[in-house]
N, C-alpha and C positions, 0 to 999 in steps of 0.2 A: 743166613738166618732163620729162613723159614723151616729148614730141618730141625736147629737147634729148637724153635716151637714146639715143632711137633713130638720130639722127642721128649722135652718137657711134661708136654701135655700128657705122654702115654707113661711117662714116669709119676706123674702126679697122680693119675688114677692107678697106676700098679699099685703105688704105698699107700695110697688112701682108702682103695677099695676089695683090697686081697691080702692075702695073711701070707703070700709069697715074699721069700727072704729076701732082703736088699741086694745079695748076690744073685739070686734068680729074676730079679724083676730087674737088673743090668743087663743078665744073660740075654733074656726074653727082647731085650731092646737090642742087641748084639755089640754089646759091651764084653770084650773078652776078660776084662779086668775089673772085678769091683770097685777097689780103691780110684781109676780113673773116674768111673761113671760118679762115686762121692765128689771128685774134684770138679767134675761135669755140671754135676746138679748143683753142687755149693757155688761155683761160679754164677751161673745163672738164675738161681732159686734164690739164693744168699744166708738160705739154712742145710744142715746135713740133709741126707735123707734120712736120716735115724732122729732127727729131731722135727722135722717133717712131720715123721709118723706119727711120733709121738704127740703133737700138736695137731692131727686130724683125729688121733683116737682111735688110730689101727694099730695094733700090737702083734707082730709074725709070732706064733705059735711054735715054728721051726728055728727060734730066734735069727739072726742078721748077722 
């Protein structure tokens, strides 16, 4: 659970404070597949990465 918490913290930071695309955030956290990252994020956070990003007001310039 500790590892999941740390990954979620890093994911939330990457989505909220950078313009890196969701696939780039996933890759930077060691996820080989962006769709697996999205499922992981939604399971523990309750929303998809793109929804989280919209809620925090950060939009990726390079797309998602």
